[in-house]
N, C-alpha and C positions, 0 to 999 in steps of 0.2 A: 728254303722251300724247294722241293723237287717239282719242277714244272711239268704239267701234262696238258699241253696246248694242242688242240686238234687243228684249229684254223683261226687265222686272224686276217681281217680285211680292214685296212685303214682308210678313212674318209677325210673330209675336210681339207684344211691347209696341208697337213702332212701327207695325207693320202694323194692329193693332187700332185705333190712333189714326187712321191714315189712312183706314181703312174707315168708322169712325164719323163722321169729318169729311166723307167723301164722301156718306154717306146723310143727314148732318145739315146743317150750314151750306151746303155746296156745292150740295146738291140742293133745299134749301127756301128759302133766303134770296132767291135769284133763280131763278125757274123759267121766266121768259119776259118779254116786253116790258111786261107789265102789272105786274110786281113794282115795289115802291116805289122801289128803288134805281135802276131804269131809267126809271120814270115821271118822275124828276127832270128828264130830258132832253126831256120832252114840251113842246109849245108853251105849254100852260096853266101848267105848273109853272115854266118859264123866265120867263114873263111875270110871275109872282108873286114871282120872285126868291127862291125857297125852297130852292134847291139848295145853293149854297155848297160847303164842303169835302166834303160827303157824296158828291159826284160821284165821288170816288176809288174808291168801292166797285165801280163798274161795271168799271173797268180791272183792278182786282185780281181780280174774279170771272172776267172773260174769260181772264186769264192762268191762274188756278188750274183753271178748267173745261177749258181747252185741254190743260193738263198731264194732267188726269184722263182726258180722252178719249184722249190719246195712250197713256196707261197701260192703260186698260181696253177701249178700242174699243166702249164702250157706246153703242148707237145713240140711246138716249133722251137721253144727255148731249150727243151731237152735235146732236140736234134742238134742244135748249134753247140750246146755244151758238150755233148758226147763227141761230136766231130773234132772240136778243138782239143779236148782232153786226149782223144785217141791219137791225134797227130803228134801232140807233145810226147806221149808215151813212145811213139815210133822214133823219136829223136833221142830217147834216153840211151846212154852208152852202157856197155856191158858192166862197167864198174859202178854204175848208178848215177854218174854225173848227168845232170840235165840243166842246161843253161845256154846262154848265147855268147859266151866268151870263147875266143880262139884259144887253142891249147896253151900256147906260150904266154897268154895273158891271164890265165886263171889264178885264183887266189893261192893255190898250193905251190906255186912257183914264186920264189922270193930270194933276194940276194943273201939274206942271213936270217938266222933263227929269231932274232929279236927286232926285226924290222916290221913296223906296222904297215900292212899292205893296204894301200888306199884304192879300193875299187868296190864294186857292188855285186860281185859274183855270188858270195854266200847270201847276200840280201835277196837276190833274185831267187835263189834256190829255196830260201825260207818261205818266200811268198808262194812258190810253186807247191811246197809241202802243204801250206795252208789251203790253197785252192784245190789241190787234188784230194786232200782229206775231206773237204766239204763236198766235192764232186762225188766221192764214194758214198757219203751219207745220203745225198740227194737222189742218186740213181740206184742205190742199193747194190752197186757193183764193186766188189772188193779189190778189183785189179788197180783201181786208182789209189786206194790206200796202200796197196802193195808197192806201187811205184813211188809214192811219197816216202815209204819206209826205206826203199833202196837209196833214195837221195840222202836220207838221214844216215844210213849205213856208210855211204861214201864219205860224208862229212866226218863221221866217227872215225873212219880209217885215216883220214888226213890229220885228225887231231891226236888220236892215240897211237897210231903207227908212224906217222910222218913228223910228229912233234909240232904241228901248227897250233898256235893258240887261237881259240875262238875269237878273242878280242883283237887279234891281229888280222882278221879277215875283213874288217870294215873300218869306216871312219868314225870320227867324233869320240875319241878316247875309248874306242872299243864298243861303244853302245850299238853301232850299226851291226856289228857281228853278233854280240850277245843278245840282240833283239830277236834272234831266231828261237829263243826260249818260248815265245808265245805260240808259234805254230807247232813246235815240238810237243808242247803240252796238249794241243788239240789232237795231234796224231796219236799221242800215248793213250788217250781215251779209247781210240779205235784199235790200237795195236800196242798193248802193254809189253813191249819188247825190252829185254835187259840192256842191249846196246843203246837203245833210245834213252833209257833211264840214265845210263852213264853220261850220255851227251847232255841231258838236261842238268844233271848235277854239275857237269863241267861248266856249263853256261853260268849257273848260279855262282860257282866258285870264282870264275874269272871276272864277273861283275864286281867282285870285292877284291880280288887279287891284283887286278890291273892298277898299278900305282897312281895313274892319272885319273882313276875313276872312284874306286872304293864305295860303290853305290850303296850297298846294304849297310855297311858300318856307319857311313856319314849320315844316311837317313835315320838310322837308329839313334844317332846323337842329335837328331832334329836339325840338321843343317838345312839351310835354304837350298832349294833345288838349283838356283842360279849359281851356286858356289860349288857344284859337284860336276866333275868332268869339265866339258866346255859349255854345259847348260843347254845343249841342243834339245829343243822341245819335243819334236816328233820322235826321235830315237829314244829319248829317255822315257817318254810315256809308253813306248812299245816295250821297253825293258820292264817297266812297272806292270804292264798288263800281263807279261809273262810271269813275273814274280807272284802276282795275285792268283794266276792259274796254278802255278806250282804249289802254292800254299793249299789250294783246294784239293790237289791230288795227294800231296805228301805231308802237309803240315809244316811246322817250323815257325815258332813265334817271332823269330828275328825277321822272317820275310813279311809277316803280317804287320809288325811294328814299322818296318821300312815303308810298306805300302800305305799304311794309315798316316804316318807323318808326312809322306810325300803328297798324298791327296789333300790333307788339311792345309799344307803349305800352298799348293797350287790354287786351291779353292779360295783361300783367304787373301792371297796377295798377287796372284799371277793370272787372273781371268779378266777379260774385258767385261763391260756391262752386258755384252751379248752372250757371255758364257763360253768364250774360247780362250785358250792360253796364248799369251801374247809376248812379243819381243819388240825390239826396234829402237830402244834408247841407247843402250850401252855399246853393243858390239854389232849385232846382226839382227835382221828382221825375224830370224828363225831361232833365236837363242833367248832364253829367259832373261829378263832384266834383273838388275841387282835388287835386293830387298827394298821394298817401300818406294821404288821409283815408279813414277806415273807421268803420263802426258796424254792430252786429249787425242793425239794422233796414233792411237793403238793399232797394232798390226797383228793379225792372226793368220797363220798358214792353214789352209783347209785340211791338209794332211794331219796337222796337229789337232784340229777339231775332231777328226775321225778317231784318232788314237786316244785322246782325252775321253771321248765317249766310250771307247772300248774299256779303258781302265776303270772308269766310273761304273760301268755295267758289272764288271767283275767284283768291285767292292760292294755293290748292291747284293750280288749273289752271296758273298761271304757273310755280310752282316744283317741283311734284311732291313736296313735302316733307310727310312724314307728320305733322308737328306740327300742320298745319292740319286734317288728317283727325281727329286726336285731339281738337281743339277742337270740330269739327263734331259728333263723337260726344257729347261732354260736353253741348253745348247741346241737342242733339236729345233725349237721354235725360232731361235734367233741366230746364233753363230752359223748353224748349218743352212738354214733357209736364206740367210743373207749372202751366202757364198754361191748360190746357184742361179743360173739363168733360167728363164721361164721355158725355154725350148727343151730342157732336159739334157742337153748335150754339153753346154759350156759351164765351167765353174770358175769362180774368181780364185786366183792363186793366193793373194793376200787380201784379206778382208780388213778394211780400215773403218774405224768408228768416225773419224773426221778425215776427209780427203778424197782424192780420186782413186779409182781402182780399175784394173783391166782384167780380162778373162784368161790371160795366158794363151796357150795354144794346145793343139791336139795331144801332143806328147806330155803335157804337164802332168806331173805326178798327182797333183791335186784333183784333176778331172776324174781320175779313177778312184781316188780316196773319197770324194764326195758321193759318187755313185755307190760305193761300198757302204758308207755310213747310212745312206737312205734305206738300203735293203736290210740293214740290221734293226731298224726301228720296230717292225712288226714282231721281231723275235722277243723283245723285252717289254713290249707294251703291257702285256699281262703276265702274271704268274698264277699258276693254280696247282693245288695239291690235295692231299687227303682232307684237310680241314677247312680250306677256304680259297678264296680268289683275291688276288691283289691287282690293283690298277696302278701301274708305274708311270704311264704317260696318259694323260687325259686328252682324248681326241674323239671326234666322230669316228665310229668304228663298229665292227661286228666281230664276234668271236664265238667259237665253240670250245668249251673247256671241260675237262674231266675233273670232277670234284665230288667229295662225299659219297662215293660209290655210284655216281650217275654222271650225266652230262647236262650241261646248261648252255643255252645259247644266249648271248648278250648282245644288245644293240644300244649304241649311244648316238643320238642324232642332233643334239644341240651344238651350236657353234661356240664351244667353250673358249677358244682363243680370243673371241671378240666380245664375249658377254660374261665370262666367269661362271657360266652355268653348265652343268652336265646332268644328263638323266639316263640311267641304265635300266633297260627293260629286260626282264628275265622270261625266257620261253624254253620249251623243250627242244632237244636235238634228236638225232636218230635213236639214241639209247634213252633209257628211262630218266626222267627228271629226278634229281636227288631227293630222297625222302627224309634224309637226316638234316638237322640244322647245320649251317656252315656260315663262316664269316665272310663278309664282303668288305674289302678294305680299299680305300682310295688314298693315294699319297697326299699329304697336306703340303701344298706348294709353299716354298719359302716366302713368296711375295704376299701370301694371304695373311701372314702375321697372326695366325690362330683364329681368325674370324671367319665363320662359315655357318650355314644352316643346312640341316639334313632332313629330308622327308621321305617317308615310304608310303606310296599310294596317296600322296597329297597331305599326309598327316605328319606333323613334326615328331621326330624321335630323338632320343638321346643316344649319341654315338660315343664310343670310347676312343681315346687317342693314345697310341703307344708306338714308339719308334718311328714317329713321323708319318703314321697312317691313321686315317679316320675310319673306324670299323663299326659295322652293324652286324650282329650275329643273331640269326633267327632261322626258323624253318621257312625258307622261301618257297613260293608257289608260282606256277606259270601265270604270267601276266603281271606279276609284281613290278613296280617301278621305284627305283631309288633315285631321288634327285638331290643334288648338292649344289649350293650356290656360294661362291666366294665374292668378296667385295670388288666390284670393277670400278675402281677409282684411280685417278692419276696419282702416281708416286714419283717423288723427286729424289734423285741420288746426287749427292754433291762430292766433288773431289777438288784437291788443290794441286796445281802444277807449280813445282818449286824448282827454280834454277839454282843449283848449289854446287857445281863441280869446279869451282875456281877458274872459270874461263876456258876450261878444256872443251874441245869440240867433240861431241858424241856422234855416234852413227845416226844420221838422218836429222839430227837436231843440233842447233848451236846453243851453247850455254853462256853467251856473252852477257846475259842479264843476271849475272851472279848475285844471288841473294834475293831475287825478285820472285814474288808469288802472285798467282792468279787463281781465282775460284771458278769452277765450272759446275753445270748441272745437266743431268739427263733425265728423260721422262719415260715412264713405263705405265702400262695398265694391263691387268691380268698377266698372262705369261709373256706378253709382247713388249719389246723395247721399241720406242718410236724415234723417228728421224725426220728431217726435212731435207730438201734437195739443194740447199744452198752450198756453195763451194767454200770450204774452209781448209786451208793447209798452212803449214808453217811459214812458207814464203809469201802467202797471200791470205791474210787473216780475214775472216768474214766480219762484216759490220753488224751482223745480227746478234747484238748483245741483249741480255735481259737486265732490267733494273731490279733492285731489291723489292720495290713495290709490286712489280709484275709477278715476281716469284712468290711473294707472300699471298697473292690472291689467285694463284693459278688453279684452273679447273678444266674439266673436259666439257666441251660443247658438242653433244652428240647430234648425229644426223645433220651435220652442217652441209650446205650445198657446195662448200669450197673444197672439202677434203673428208676422208673417212673420220678423222679426229681433228679437232681444233682445240688448242689450249688458249686460255685467255684469263684475264683477271676479272674479279667481280665488278669492277668499275667499267662502265661502257666506254670511258675515255681511253682506256688502255687497249692496245692492239691485240687482236687474235693472231695466233701463229698456226698455220696449217701443218699438221704432222701426218705421217704415214708409218705403217710398220716398217722396221728397218730393212726387211727383205725387198721392199718395193723401190729402193733407191735406184736411180739411173746410173750415170757414170761417176757420180760423187755422192757422198753421204755426210750428213752433219747431225751427229747425235749429241755431242757435248757442247752446250751453249755457255758462253762466257758470261759471268755475272758482273755487271758494272756496278761496283760498290763505291 
């Protein structure tokens, strides 16, 4: 569906996070050319060779600030955005290079043609292409897209004239280099340039041609993502986002098959209960675990959450299937919210389901990735087009959408995250209210298991369900209200932790209990996963185990004076356990409870 969205304002839990991120990290980390992250591009800092990978923050900030300005129209944000972008343009060299690496350290200098260059030069330029492209859209000034195109032309020259392989410009079996496909596709929508198309084609080719990667071929054969390249989560998801965008622009069933298989694999075997892709057992915290491996001490990098949401959003655009909206909702309410600090400035680098966590520091890549993911939420919360409106993320919000030859203003005010209820009120916007019938569709959350009730103006109606969306089609009038209610009951998810690697020591965990199994359970209600603040880590196990009797009788005790939610058994002799939404955890989080069988 081609979206025609005039404005979206997000409220509730998600809106509060967006607002605090706007006044926090987005407004304070970079406020102008003098900010540290932009001063990296100054002649003095470049000469010292102090920039390195930190240069990525500039492009991420440009992108997020542009989205924020498009959303708010805040003149102060526009002023900051333009001042930073203009300074960066002043630092662009005549050949198009724009970065923070000293001349002798740049990616196009290398000892031999087949040497993989391990640096982040092209990665930074790719983020600048993405940020400057969005700056051009937000401000309406073509000079920023022109500058982004000059960067792309420079990369094109190094690849096609100097013989540099795209995959040789970055780490992780070439995925860090080939990940530039994502912003190149964004730029192509603005500047359908032939050299840009050549570079896009080369990125796709090298994702498959690189012997240590073969991303498209292996995904086409339904390989597990952990067995491709080195399994680096963030960089692989970025490549997949680029492939999904390339398919939308140019087609290619092999690209769609690769993306579909990859998404299904990640969703079914490589997500935490919070909805973030995770690593930590086999090799590294940031690398996919081997198939079917699981432990209660799941670890998700916030950068990976951002890119998983980007990839999922593109699959939603391609297919219109509500299962992608359902995963976006899960990630937004849990993995993303659980990674942020209330002040809007700090973000957790590694989100753990059980265990301690820390916020990292100002330069952490995840601090800018979390900020970026927040500003993306209003963009895909709604879709609208000629024939109807789709709600992809249910939340308190207001929106003005163009549909069926008119404009409709929507408002949702119920606290869906805590009740499972939503109500959308229709009113007129500045243009005429639509006179023709149109469909209004709300994604059916995975957690609702097909159970819901729909009313229009207080009267039950029959809704159709197709492709994961609950739809009512009628001639809507001003003042109409559509309410939908999903069951808000406790849900239990069980997992088994199995030690089975023959006594070998894995990253972060010891397997000396070879052949030993333990069962675990986590709890959720509505879109939220719940946790308690007990400390539980591998070296110091929590004594808070649940008996089978307690688990059999578990229920929510609402409005408890002890905590927002308390689970307990039907028998009063069994203890209640205070729970909170996972995003409220302090310095430790305990989501997976051990079952004492």
